A tleap script that builds the chain and sets N, CA, C and O, in Angstrom:
source leaprc.protein.ff14SB
mol = sequence {
  NMET PRO SER ALA LYS SER ALA ARG SER SER
  GLU ARG LYS ARG ILE ASN ASN ARG GLY LEU
  SER SER THR THR ARG ASN LEU VAL ALA ARG
  ALA ARG ASN ALA ILE ASN GLN ASP ASP ALA
  GLY THR ALA THR ASP LEU VAL ALA GLN ALA
  SER LYS ALA LEU ASP ARG THR ALA GLN LYS
  GLY LEU ILE HIE ARG ASN ASN ALA ALA ARG
  GLN LYS SER ARG LEU VAL THR GLN LEU LYS
  GLN CSER
}
set mol.1.N position { 0.846 -1.169 0.000 }
set mol.1.CA position { 0.000 0.000 0.000 }
set mol.1.C position { 0.895 1.238 0.000 }
set mol.1.O position { 1.796 1.355 0.831 }
set mol.2.N position { 0.647 2.170 -0.940 }
set mol.2.CA position { 1.495 3.358 -0.975 }
set mol.2.C position { 1.199 4.267 0.212 }
set mol.2.O position { 0.132 4.216 0.822 }
set mol.3.N position { 2.169 5.082 0.504 }
set mol.3.CA position { 1.945 6.035 1.592 }
set mol.3.C position { 0.888 7.054 1.162 }
set mol.3.O position { 0.589 7.202 -0.023 }
set mol.4.N position { 0.346 7.734 2.131 }
set mol.4.CA position { -0.723 8.695 1.844 }
set mol.4.C position { -0.224 9.822 0.944 }
set mol.4.O position { -0.947 10.289 0.065 }
set mol.5.N position { 1.008 10.252 1.167 }
set mol.5.CA position { 1.543 11.351 0.373 }
set mol.5.C position { 1.724 10.938 -1.081 }
set mol.5.O position { 1.354 11.690 -1.983 }
set mol.6.N position { 2.284 9.758 -1.324 }
set mol.6.CA position { 2.480 9.321 -2.706 }
set mol.6.C position { 1.144 9.015 -3.373 }
set mol.6.O position { 1.014 9.163 -4.588 }
set mol.7.N position { 0.163 8.597 -2.607 }
set mol.7.CA position { -1.169 8.354 -3.164 }
set mol.7.C position { -1.798 9.668 -3.623 }
set mol.7.O position { -2.412 9.722 -4.689 }
set mol.8.N position { -1.649 10.720 -2.830 }
set mol.8.CA position { -2.181 12.030 -3.222 }
set mol.8.C position { -1.479 12.555 -4.469 }
set mol.8.O position { -2.113 13.095 -5.375 }
set mol.9.N position { -0.182 12.389 -4.497 }
set mol.9.CA position { 0.601 12.850 -5.640 }
set mol.9.C position { 0.211 12.090 -6.908 }
set mol.9.O position { 0.060 12.685 -7.975 }
set mol.10.N position { 0.055 10.799 -6.784 }
set mol.10.CA position { -0.329 9.975 -7.927 }
set mol.10.C position { -1.704 10.356 -8.444 }
set mol.10.O position { -1.933 10.380 -9.653 }
set mol.11.N position { -2.603 10.651 -7.546 }
set mol.11.CA position { -3.954 11.043 -7.950 }
set mol.11.C position { -3.932 12.368 -8.704 }
set mol.11.O position { -4.630 12.513 -9.708 }
set mol.12.N position { -3.145 13.336 -8.239 }
set mol.12.CA position { -3.016 14.618 -8.941 }
set mol.12.C position { -2.457 14.403 -10.345 }
set mol.12.O position { -2.960 14.966 -11.317 }
set mol.13.N position { -1.421 13.591 -10.438 }
set mol.13.CA position { -0.807 13.324 -11.740 }
set mol.13.C position { -1.777 12.609 -12.668 }
set mol.13.O position { -1.815 12.894 -13.865 }
set mol.14.N position { -2.554 11.690 -12.131 }
set mol.14.CA position { -3.513 10.935 -12.942 }
set mol.14.C position { -4.562 11.874 -13.530 }
set mol.14.O position { -4.931 11.751 -14.698 }
set mol.15.N position { -5.035 12.802 -12.723 }
set mol.15.CA position { -6.055 13.744 -13.194 }
set mol.15.C position { -5.487 14.647 -14.289 }
set mol.15.O position { -6.147 14.879 -15.302 }
set mol.16.N position { -4.278 15.152 -14.095 }
set mol.16.CA position { -3.649 16.001 -15.114 }
set mol.16.C position { -3.376 15.232 -16.395 }
set mol.16.O position { -3.608 15.742 -17.491 }
set mol.17.N position { -2.891 14.023 -16.262 }
set mol.17.CA position { -2.558 13.216 -17.435 }
set mol.17.C position { -3.802 12.820 -18.200 }
set mol.17.O position { -3.757 12.699 -19.424 }
set mol.18.N position { -4.908 12.615 -17.511 }
set mol.18.CA position { -6.148 12.211 -18.168 }
set mol.18.C position { -6.602 13.288 -19.146 }
set mol.18.O position { -7.067 12.973 -20.241 }
set mol.19.N position { -6.471 14.537 -18.766 }
set mol.19.CA position { -6.854 15.632 -19.645 }
set mol.19.C position { -6.010 15.695 -20.895 }
set mol.19.O position { -6.536 15.878 -21.993 }
set mol.20.N position { -4.709 15.548 -20.743 }
set mol.20.CA position { -3.813 15.591 -21.891 }
set mol.20.C position { -4.049 14.398 -22.813 }
set mol.20.O position { -4.053 14.549 -24.034 }
set mol.21.N position { -4.244 13.219 -22.239 }
set mol.21.CA position { -4.499 12.034 -23.050 }
set mol.21.C position { -5.795 12.179 -23.833 }
set mol.21.O position { -5.863 11.821 -25.009 }
set mol.22.N position { -6.811 12.697 -23.183 }
set mol.22.CA position { -8.113 12.880 -23.826 }
set mol.22.C position { -8.005 13.874 -24.977 }
set mol.22.O position { -8.544 13.635 -26.058 }
set mol.23.N position { -7.319 14.973 -24.753 }
set mol.23.CA position { -7.144 15.981 -25.791 }
set mol.23.C position { -6.413 15.399 -26.993 }
set mol.23.O position { -6.787 15.650 -28.138 }
set mol.24.N position { -5.379 14.629 -26.728 }
set mol.24.CA position { -4.611 14.029 -27.811 }
set mol.24.C position { -5.467 13.062 -28.609 }
set mol.24.O position { -5.451 13.085 -29.839 }
set mol.25.N position { -6.215 12.210 -27.914 }
set mol.25.CA position { -7.085 11.253 -28.619 }
set mol.25.C position { -8.122 11.975 -29.466 }
set mol.25.O position { -8.402 11.562 -30.592 }
set mol.26.N position { -8.696 13.057 -28.929 }
set mol.26.CA position { -9.702 13.809 -29.668 }
set mol.26.C position { -9.109 14.460 -30.918 }
set mol.26.O position { -9.742 14.453 -31.974 }
set mol.27.N position { -7.912 15.018 -30.812 }
set mol.27.CA position { -7.279 15.640 -31.966 }
set mol.27.C position { -6.960 14.616 -33.052 }
set mol.27.O position { -7.137 14.891 -34.239 }
set mol.28.N position { -6.494 13.443 -32.649 }
set mol.28.CA position { -6.192 12.384 -33.625 }
set mol.28.C position { -7.479 11.930 -34.311 }
set mol.28.O position { -7.496 11.712 -35.523 }
set mol.29.N position { -8.542 11.789 -33.548 }
set mol.29.CA position { -9.822 11.364 -34.126 }
set mol.29.C position { -10.356 12.422 -35.088 }
set mol.29.O position { -10.862 12.080 -36.157 }
set mol.30.N position { -10.250 13.706 -34.725 }
set mol.30.CA position { -10.717 14.770 -35.611 }
set mol.30.C position { -9.912 14.792 -36.898 }
set mol.30.O position { -10.470 15.024 -37.970 }
set mol.31.N position { -8.602 14.553 -36.809 }
set mol.31.CA position { -7.756 14.515 -38.006 }
set mol.31.C position { -8.167 13.353 -38.907 }
set mol.31.O position { -8.260 13.512 -40.124 }
set mol.32.N position { -8.409 12.196 -38.318 }
set mol.32.CA position { -8.822 11.034 -39.116 }
set mol.32.C position { -10.173 11.271 -39.788 }
set mol.32.O position { -10.363 10.895 -40.945 }
set mol.33.N position { -11.105 11.890 -39.076 }
set mol.33.CA position { -12.412 12.191 -39.666 }
set mol.33.C position { -12.282 13.158 -40.835 }
set mol.33.O position { -12.951 12.990 -41.855 }
set mol.34.N position { -11.425 14.172 -40.696 }
set mol.34.CA position { -11.226 15.128 -41.781 }
set mol.34.C position { -10.589 14.454 -42.991 }
set mol.34.O position { -10.933 14.770 -44.129 }
set mol.35.N position { -9.665 13.528 -42.753 }
set mol.35.CA position { -9.039 12.794 -43.852 }
set mol.35.C position { -10.080 11.948 -44.572 }
set mol.35.O position { -10.112 11.910 -45.802 }
set mol.36.N position { -10.933 11.269 -43.808 }
set mol.36.CA position { -11.958 10.407 -44.410 }
set mol.36.C position { -12.995 11.202 -45.183 }
set mol.36.O position { -13.607 10.674 -46.112 }
set mol.37.N position { -13.208 12.475 -44.814 }
set mol.37.CA position { -14.190 13.303 -45.510 }
set mol.37.C position { -13.578 14.055 -46.685 }
set mol.37.O position { -14.249 14.875 -47.313 }
set mol.38.N position { -12.307 13.783 -46.989 }
set mol.38.CA position { -11.599 14.401 -48.123 }
set mol.38.C position { -11.588 15.926 -48.043 }
set mol.38.O position { -11.751 16.606 -49.056 }
set mol.39.N position { -11.399 16.452 -46.857 }
set mol.39.CA position { -11.281 17.888 -46.655 }
set mol.39.C position { -9.796 18.198 -46.463 }
set mol.39.O position { -9.300 18.224 -45.337 }
set mol.40.N position { -9.091 18.434 -47.579 }
set mol.40.CA position { -7.632 18.503 -47.573 }
set mol.40.C position { -7.093 19.635 -46.701 }
set mol.40.O position { -6.165 19.419 -45.922 }
set mol.41.N position { -7.652 20.823 -46.818 }
set mol.41.CA position { -7.126 21.960 -46.067 }
set mol.41.C position { -7.269 21.778 -44.565 }
set mol.41.O position { -6.322 21.983 -43.806 }
set mol.42.N position { -8.457 21.393 -44.155 }
set mol.42.CA position { -8.704 21.176 -42.726 }
set mol.42.C position { -7.908 19.989 -42.216 }
set mol.42.O position { -7.369 20.024 -41.110 }
set mol.43.N position { -7.834 18.936 -43.024 }
set mol.43.CA position { -7.127 17.726 -42.605 }
set mol.43.C position { -5.648 18.020 -42.362 }
set mol.43.O position { -5.062 17.511 -41.407 }
set mol.44.N position { -5.048 18.836 -43.217 }
set mol.44.CA position { -3.629 19.171 -43.053 }
set mol.44.C position { -3.396 19.896 -41.728 }
set mol.44.O position { -2.451 19.593 -40.999 }
set mol.45.N position { -4.270 20.855 -41.428 }
set mol.45.CA position { -4.136 21.595 -40.171 }
set mol.45.C position { -4.341 20.681 -38.965 }
set mol.45.O position { -3.600 20.757 -37.985 }
set mol.46.N position { -5.354 19.818 -39.047 }
set mol.46.CA position { -5.646 18.938 -37.920 }
set mol.46.C position { -4.553 17.898 -37.714 }
set mol.46.O position { -4.256 17.529 -36.577 }
set mol.47.N position { -3.953 17.423 -38.798 }
set mol.47.CA position { -2.845 16.465 -38.661 }
set mol.47.C position { -1.664 17.143 -37.975 }
set mol.47.O position { -0.993 16.527 -37.148 }
set mol.48.N position { -1.407 18.398 -38.309 }
set mol.48.CA position { -0.322 19.134 -37.657 }
set mol.48.C position { -0.601 19.304 -36.166 }
set mol.48.O position { 0.299 19.138 -35.343 }
set mol.49.N position { -1.850 19.637 -35.814 }
set mol.49.CA position { -2.211 19.776 -34.402 }
set mol.49.C position { -2.092 18.450 -33.663 }
set mol.49.O position { -1.602 18.404 -32.535 }
set mol.50.N position { -2.544 17.363 -34.308 }
set mol.50.CA position { -2.466 16.048 -33.679 }
set mol.50.C position { -1.016 15.634 -33.488 }
set mol.50.O position { -0.660 15.052 -32.463 }
set mol.51.N position { -0.178 15.935 -34.474 }
set mol.51.CA position { 1.243 15.600 -34.381 }
set mol.51.C position { 1.891 16.325 -33.209 }
set mol.51.O position { 2.681 15.741 -32.467 }
set mol.52.N position { 1.557 17.585 -33.049 }
set mol.52.CA position { 2.106 18.371 -31.938 }
set mol.52.C position { 1.635 17.804 -30.597 }
set mol.52.O position { 2.410 17.706 -29.645 }
set mol.53.N position { 0.366 17.436 -30.537 }
set mol.53.CA position { -0.173 16.871 -29.301 }
set mol.53.C position { 0.471 15.528 -28.978 }
set mol.53.O position { 0.749 15.236 -27.815 }
set mol.54.N position { 0.711 14.711 -30.002 }
set mol.54.CA position { 1.361 13.416 -29.774 }
set mol.54.C position { 2.786 13.612 -29.258 }
set mol.54.O position { 3.233 12.896 -28.362 }
set mol.55.N position { 3.492 14.584 -29.830 }
set mol.55.CA position { 4.849 14.878 -29.347 }
set mol.55.C position { 4.828 15.311 -27.888 }
set mol.55.O position { 5.665 14.880 -27.094 }
set mol.56.N position { 3.869 16.165 -27.535 }
set mol.56.CA position { 3.761 16.655 -26.159 }
set mol.56.C position { 3.443 15.505 -25.208 }
set mol.56.O position { 4.002 15.419 -24.115 }
set mol.57.N position { 2.542 14.625 -25.633 }
set mol.57.CA position { 2.164 13.489 -24.799 }
set mol.57.C position { 3.345 12.551 -24.590 }
set mol.57.O position { 3.555 12.041 -23.489 }
set mol.58.N position { 4.116 12.326 -25.651 }
set mol.58.CA position { 5.290 11.454 -25.537 }
set mol.58.C position { 6.366 12.101 -24.671 }
set mol.58.O position { 7.033 11.419 -23.893 }
set mol.59.N position { 6.532 13.403 -24.804 }
set mol.59.CA position { 7.542 14.099 -24.017 }
set mol.59.C position { 7.245 14.006 -22.523 }
set mol.59.O position { 8.161 13.910 -21.707 }
set mol.60.N position { 5.959 14.036 -22.169 }
set mol.60.CA position { 5.575 13.939 -20.770 }
set mol.60.C position { 5.564 12.501 -20.264 }
set mol.60.O position { 5.363 12.267 -19.072 }
set mol.61.N position { 5.777 11.540 -21.151 }
set mol.61.CA position { 5.881 10.150 -20.740 }
set mol.61.C position { 4.557 9.414 -20.651 }
set mol.61.O position { 4.497 8.327 -20.077 }
set mol.62.N position { 3.483 9.990 -21.214 }
set mol.62.CA position { 2.188 9.306 -21.155 }
set mol.62.C position { 2.111 8.176 -22.159 }
set mol.62.O position { 1.466 7.157 -21.913 }
set mol.63.N position { 2.773 8.360 -23.295 }
set mol.63.CA position { 2.905 7.270 -24.268 }
set mol.63.C position { 4.375 7.182 -24.652 }
set mol.63.O position { 5.130 8.137 -24.471 }
set mol.64.N position { 4.766 6.056 -25.174 }
set mol.64.CA position { 6.152 5.868 -25.589 }
set mol.64.C position { 6.419 6.684 -26.839 }
set mol.64.O position { 5.519 6.886 -27.655 }
set mol.65.N position { 7.652 7.155 -26.995 }
set mol.65.CA position { 7.971 8.004 -28.145 }
set mol.65.C position { 7.799 7.259 -29.459 }
set mol.65.O position { 7.433 7.867 -30.466 }
set mol.66.N position { 8.057 5.951 -29.471 }
set mol.66.CA position { 7.854 5.180 -30.698 }
set mol.66.C position { 6.376 5.056 -31.028 }
set mol.66.O position { 6.003 5.025 -32.201 }
set mol.67.N position { 5.532 4.986 -30.010 }
set mol.67.CA position { 4.090 4.949 -30.209 }
set mol.67.C position { 3.636 6.254 -30.867 }
set mol.67.O position { 2.844 6.231 -31.809 }
set mol.68.N position { 4.131 7.380 -30.378 }
set mol.68.CA position { 3.780 8.677 -30.961 }
set mol.68.C position { 4.265 8.762 -32.406 }
set mol.68.O position { 3.539 9.229 -33.283 }
set mol.69.N position { 5.474 8.317 -32.647 }
set mol.69.CA position { 6.029 8.362 -34.002 }
set mol.69.C position { 5.211 7.486 -34.945 }
set mol.69.O position { 4.965 7.866 -36.090 }
set mol.70.N position { 4.798 6.339 -34.480 }
set mol.70.CA position { 4.002 5.429 -35.314 }
set mol.70.C position { 2.657 6.050 -35.658 }
set mol.70.O position { 2.219 5.996 -36.807 }
set mol.71.N position { 2.004 6.639 -34.666 }
set mol.71.CA position { 0.706 7.264 -34.916 }
set mol.71.C position { 0.827 8.443 -35.873 }
set mol.71.O position { -0.020 8.619 -36.750 }
set mol.72.N position { 1.880 9.259 -35.711 }
set mol.72.CA position { 2.099 10.389 -36.608 }
set mol.72.C position { 2.349 9.903 -38.028 }
set mol.72.O position { 1.820 10.466 -38.987 }
set mol.73.N position { 3.146 8.869 -38.158 }
set mol.73.CA position { 3.447 8.315 -39.476 }
set mol.73.C position { 2.191 7.809 -40.168 }
set mol.73.O position { 2.003 8.037 -41.363 }
set mol.74.N position { 1.341 7.131 -39.430 }
set mol.74.CA position { 0.111 6.607 -40.009 }
set mol.74.C position { -0.842 7.721 -40.411 }
set mol.74.O position { -1.517 7.616 -41.435 }
set mol.75.N position { -0.907 8.788 -39.622 }
set mol.75.CA position { -1.755 9.927 -39.980 }
set mol.75.C position { -1.286 10.585 -41.277 }
set mol.75.O position { -2.092 10.885 -42.158 }
set mol.76.N position { 0.021 10.804 -41.384 }
set mol.76.CA position { 0.557 11.454 -42.576 }
set mol.76.C position { 0.372 10.558 -43.802 }
set mol.76.O position { 0.069 11.048 -44.890 }
set mol.77.N position { 0.551 9.268 -43.629 }
set mol.77.CA position { 0.342 8.318 -44.731 }
set mol.77.C position { -1.100 8.358 -45.204 }
set mol.77.O position { -1.357 8.381 -46.407 }
set mol.78.N position { -2.036 8.366 -44.280 }
set mol.78.CA position { -3.453 8.450 -44.643 }
set mol.78.C position { -3.755 9.768 -45.344 }
set mol.78.O position { -4.537 9.806 -46.294 }
set mol.79.N position { -3.140 10.840 -44.878 }
set mol.79.CA position { -3.363 12.143 -45.479 }
set mol.79.C position { -2.867 12.165 -46.934 }
set mol.79.O position { -3.538 12.704 -47.814 }
set mol.80.N position { -1.710 11.588 -47.174 }
set mol.80.CA position { -1.144 11.574 -48.523 }
set mol.80.C position { -1.945 10.671 -49.464 }
set mol.80.O position { -2.007 10.936 -50.665 }
set mol.81.N position { -2.551 9.618 -48.938 }
set mol.81.CA position { -3.315 8.709 -49.780 }
set mol.81.C position { -4.671 9.283 -50.171 }
set mol.81.O position { -5.256 8.872 -51.173 }
set mol.82.N position { -5.173 10.233 -49.384 }
set mol.82.CA position { -6.504 10.763 -49.695 }
set mol.82.C position { -6.445 11.878 -50.714 }
set mol.82.O position { -7.480 12.433 -51.084 }
savepdb mol mol.pdb
quit
């Protein structure tokens, strides 16, 4: 059982990380939807925003850097194919 202090700290970190993870997932989903709807201008902007969010999430250690790189690569590949 963790000490009370580390439990409080972990809970604070979990709440902060949940917001960043949610934002990143939402941006990636919006980029994918724009790609599927063949909206090139919007899709390009959203892919850039999602890429930035993935980098930020990886930098903070919420996801592995290779995971972020893989997701960014797949988004750009989908964008180029549409």
